[in-house]
C-alpha positions as CSV (number, residue, x, y, z in Angstrom):
1,M,7.9,4.7,21.9
2,M,4.3,4.8,23.1
3,A,2.1,2.4,21.2
4,G,0.1,4.2,18.6
5,D,2.1,7.5,18.4
6,M,0.8,9.5,15.4
7,V,3.2,10.8,12.8
8,L,2.2,13.1,10.0
9,V,4.2,12.4,6.9
10,V,4.1,15.1,4.3
11,E,5.6,13.9,1.0
12,D,4.4,14.3,-2.6
13,N,6.5,11.4,-4.0
14,D,4.4,8.2,-3.9
15,R,7.5,5.9,-3.6
16,N,9.0,7.9,-0.7
17,M,5.6,8.1,1.0
18,K,5.1,4.3,0.7
19,L,8.6,3.6,2.2
20,V,8.1,5.9,5.2
21,R,4.6,4.7,5.8
22,E,5.6,1.0,5.8
23,V,8.6,1.5,8.0
24,L,6.7,3.6,10.6
25,R,3.7,1.3,10.6
26,A,5.9,-1.8,11.0
27,S,7.4,0.0,14.1
28,G,4.0,0.6,15.6
29,Y,3.3,4.2,14.7
30,R,0.1,5.5,13.4
31,V,0.7,7.4,10.1
32,L,-1.3,10.3,8.7
33,E,-0.4,11.2,5.1
34,A,-0.4,14.5,3.1
35,S,0.9,15.1,-0.3
36,T,0.5,18.9,-0.2
37,G,1.3,21.7,2.3
38,H,-2.3,22.8,2.6
39,R,-3.5,19.2,3.5
40,A,-0.6,18.9,6.0
41,L,-1.8,22.1,7.8
42,E,-5.3,20.8,7.9
43,L,-4.3,17.3,9.3
44,A,-1.8,18.8,11.8
45,T,-4.4,21.1,13.2
46,R,-7.2,18.5,13.3
47,H,-5.2,15.5,14.6
48,Q,-2.3,17.0,16.7
49,P,0.3,14.4,15.7
50,A,3.3,13.7,18.0
51,L,5.6,14.6,15.0
52,V,5.5,16.0,11.5
53,L,8.0,14.7,8.9
54,L,7.9,17.4,6.2
55,D,9.3,17.3,2.7
56,I,10.7,20.7,1.7
57,R,9.6,20.6,-1.9
58,L,5.8,20.3,-2.2
59,P,3.5,21.1,-5.2
60,D,1.6,23.9,-3.6
61,I,3.6,25.6,-0.8
62,D,7.1,24.8,0.2
63,G,8.0,23.1,3.5
64,V,9.5,26.2,5.1
65,D,6.2,28.1,4.6
66,V,4.3,25.1,6.0
67,L,6.6,25.2,9.0
68,C,6.0,28.9,9.5
69,R,2.3,28.4,9.4
70,L,2.5,25.5,11.9
71,R,4.6,27.6,14.3
72,A,2.2,30.6,14.0
73,D,-0.9,28.4,15.0
74,E,-1.3,27.9,18.7
75,A,-2.6,24.4,18.2
76,T,0.6,23.3,16.4
77,A,3.3,25.7,17.5
78,S,5.1,23.2,19.7
79,T,4.7,20.2,17.5
80,P,8.2,18.9,16.5
81,V,8.8,19.2,12.8
82,V,11.6,17.3,11.0
83,A,12.6,18.4,7.5
84,I,13.1,15.8,4.8
85,T,15.1,17.1,1.9
86,A,17.1,16.0,-1.1
87,Q,18.9,19.4,-1.0
88,A,22.5,18.4,-0.3
89,M,24.3,21.7,-0.8
90,K,26.7,22.8,1.9
91,G,24.8,24.7,4.6
92,D,21.3,23.5,3.6
93,R,20.7,21.4,6.7
94,E,21.9,24.2,8.9
95,R,19.7,26.7,7.1
96,L,16.6,24.5,7.7
97,V,17.4,24.1,11.4
98,E,17.9,27.9,11.6
99,A,14.5,28.3,9.9
100,G,12.9,26.5,12.9
101,F,12.9,22.8,12.0
102,D,13.8,20.5,14.9
103,R,16.0,18.4,12.7
104,C,16.8,17.6,9.1
105,L,16.9,14.2,7.4
106,Q,18.6,13.8,4.0
107,K,17.1,11.9,1.1
108,P,17.6,9.1,0.3
109,L,16.5,8.4,3.8
110,D,18.6,6.2,6.2
111,I,16.0,4.0,7.8
112,D,17.8,3.6,11.1
113,E,18.2,7.4,11.3
114,L,14.6,7.9,10.4
115,L,13.4,5.5,13.2
116,T,15.8,7.0,15.7
117,T,14.6,10.5,15.0
118,V,10.9,9.5,15.2
119,A,11.5,7.6,18.5
120,L,13.3,10.7,19.9
121,Y,10.4,13.0,19.2
122,C,7.6,10.6,20.0
123,A,9.1,9.4,23.3
124,G,6.9,10.2,26.3
125,R,4.1,11.7,24.3
126,S,0.5,10.5,24.9
127,D,-2.6,10.9,22.8
């Protein structure tokens, strides 16, 4: 990890947001927070985070639509985006990866898996 790597966390559940924020900050990451898809798009474009952790179910637009908009924008097209979902039906994770997510994390989050995933996508990036 490079000190200060920025991660955009998109999550509308306050408890989940607090957990991810605290874990990432304790590990040295800078955290941007969005609770809606529209805010996520704005922050991703403005700040160019090393990684986006994106909840699938958001109050305004769903995570798959946010992903499509990120991929369509030259400024964010290559930003790694990891889905965070409580959807546990057979094939859901595969469907999300096929939709263009770099990886999919299942809720409730496994903290070790979260940190390993963030480190994987933030490694070697500089601001």
